[in-house]
N, C-alpha and C positions, 0 to 999 in steps of 0.2 A: 601306789605309795607305801602300803603295808608291806608288800614284798621287798621294797627297797630297804625299809627299816629292819626287816628280818635278815636280809643278807648282810647289812651293816652290823647287826648284833652278832650274827654267826662269825663274821670276820674278826670282830673284837674278842669274842669268846675263844676262838681258835688261837689268836695271837697270845692272849693271856695264858692259855693252856700250854702253848709251846714254850713261853718264857719260863713257866713253872717247871716243865720237863727239862729245860736247859739248865736251870739251877740245880735240880736233883742230879742230873748228869755230871755237872761240875763237881759236886760234893763227892759223888762216887769215884770220879777220876782222882781227886785229891787223896781219897782214902788209899788209892793204889800207888801213890808216889813213894812212900817209904820203901816199898819192895825194890825200887830202882837202885837203892844203895848197894844191893848185892848183884845187880846187873847193869853197871854203868855203860857198858858197850851199847846197850839199846839207845841211850840218850846220845852217845857220841855219833852213832850212825845217822840219827835224825838231825843232829847239829850240822853235819856235813850237807844233808839234803836241804834244810831250810836256811842255813847260814852261809856256808861256803859257796853254794851254787847261786846265792843271791848277790854275791859280792860284785859281780860285773855291773849289774844294773844300778847298784847302790853307788859304786865309784863313779861311773859315767854321769849319773844324774847329779851327784854331789858336786862334781867338777863344773858342770854347766850352770847349776844353780848359784854356786859361788861366783862364777864369772859374771852372770847377769846381775847379781847383787852388787858386785864391785862397779860394774858399768853404770847401773841405775843410780847407785849412791854417788858416784862421781858427778854425773850430770845434774844431780840435785844440789849437792853440797858445794860445788864450784861457784854457784851464784852467791853463796854466803861466805866464801873464802875459808871453808872449814874442811878441806879435803884431807887434812891430817887426821880427822876423826874416822876415816873410812875403815881402818882396822877394827875399831870398836863396833862400828855399825855392822860390818860383815860378821864378826864373831858372835855378837849378841843375837843377831837375827837367826844365825844357824844353831847356836847352842841352846837358846831358849825355846825357839819355835820351829823353824823350818826343818832342822835336823830330825827331831823326834816325829813330827807330823808327816813329813814327806816320806821318811823311812817306813813309817807304819802303813801309809797308803801303798807304797811300792811293795812292801812285804805282803800286804793283803792280796794284791794282784798277782804276785809271782808265787810265793810260798803258800799263802792261805788257800788259794784256789787249787794248788797241787795237792795239799793235804786233804781237802774235801773230795776231790776226784779220786784220790788213792783209796781213802777209807770207803767212799761210796761204791767204788768198783769191788772192793773186798766184800762189801755187804751184798752187792748184786750177784756176785759169783759164789755166795754162801761160804766164803772163807771164814767170816766171823762166826757163823753158825757152826761150822766144822770145829773151830777152836773150842766153842762152848761144849760140844759133844765130847771133846777129849779132856774136859775139865780144866781148860785153860781160859782164864778170865781175859777177854779181849780188851777190857778197860785198862787192866794193868799192863798187858803185853803190847798192845797196839796204841792206845790213846794216850796213856800217861807219859810215855817217852816223848811223844810228839809235842804235848803241851809244855813239858819242861824245856825241851829244846827251843821252842818258840820264845819262851820267856827269857832264856839265856841269850839267844841270838839277837833279839831286838835291840837291847841297849848297846851291844857291841857294834851292830850295823849302824845304829844312829851315831855313835862316836866316830866311826869311819866316815860316814856321810859328812859330818860337820868338819872333820879334819881335812878331808879332800876339798870341801867347799871353801874353807879358809885359804887353802893353797890355790884354788881357782881364782879367788878374789885377789890374791897376791899377784898372780900372773897378769891379770888385767890392770889392776890399779898401779902396781909398781913397774912391772916390766913393759906394759903397753902404754899406759898413760903418764908414766914418769913421776908418780908421787914418791916421796922419799921413803925408802924401805924402813929406816929407823922409826919414823913417825907411825908407819903402819903397824909394826910389831909392838912398839912401846905403848901406843894408845890401846891396842888390844889387850896387852898384859895389865895395863893400869885400870881399865874399865870393866874387865870381865872378872867377876868374883866367883870363887870356886863354890862356896856354900850356896849363894843365892842363885847363881846362873847355871853352873855346871851340874850341881847336885839336883836341882829342880828339873833340869833337862833329862837327867838319868831316871829320876822318878817317873817322869812322863813316859819315857820310852818303855819302862818296865810295865806300867799300867796298860799301855797300848799293846805290849807283847802278850799280856795275860788275856785281854779282851779279844784281840784279833785271832789268836790261836784257839781260844775257847770256842769262838763262833765257827771257825773253820772245822775243827774236829767234831763239833756237835752237828753241824749241817751234814757232814759226811756220814756220821753214825745214824742220824735221824732221817736220812733221805729215803725216798721211795726207790726200791732196788730195781730200777730199770734205767736204760740209757737216758731217757728223757728226765727221769727223776734226778739222776746224778748231775745232768747238765743244769737243771734248775737250781739244785743245791749249790753248785759251784758259782752260779750267778748271784744267788742270795748271799754267799760268803763275801764276795767282793763288795756288793752294795751295802750290806749291813755293817761290815767291818769299816768301810769308809765313813759311813754316817756316824758310827759309834766313835771313831777316832776324832772326827771334827767336833762332835758334841762334848766328848770328854775333854778335849783340848780347851774348849771355852771354860768348862767348869774348873779344870786344874789351873788354867791361867788366872782365873778370877781369884782362886784361893791363894796362889803362890805370889802373884805379881801386882795385885791391886789392893786398895784399902777398903773395898766394899765389905 
């Protein structure tokens, strides 16, 4: 029994110690961000890696999510004779909630895991140590561009996800099920508010972008420099990023859209 409590205490202590190191790491990376104004190409290269290369999974997923939303909404609202509200249902569901959240989960699985594996491999092959020997700060040269690229890419990918999802809902609701196209678009325009809905969705995706990219680059930089260590760090990135996204979504939704 005593050994059990000792292991539990050690686990809690190690977790708190790692959280502390993560925050110090984040502050050190932020200190290196201003240097990127003189080297913007470092961010552009990473934007291509984490943003452009993630477009395929974002577009395909957004299309199918929008189609499912349209189909499920039609099956529910037709019993109440309110199928003209499908445009608002699809747009609000995507812009407020599903767009930022699902984009973050997909981003963590595709780009986040790639960032962790790439940085972890650099550490395992002593590329980061070699840069330090040449008086090059890896936090400024390697980590900061990836963090900024992730923060920029996430809201753009979430906007594309929501736009494609709305198009997918249109294809099912209007083209397949025969709901009036004018009702679909007019209800969407009438019920979706830019400040309350679109802006809050953008804020959500920016917060998710910061947290997911932060976790990804920290896990790569902090991993044990072996093949097994890099593999475990990549798994932790996906798990921790997904849990952080869902937990933060509840907190942000409570602040933005409820009267609590």
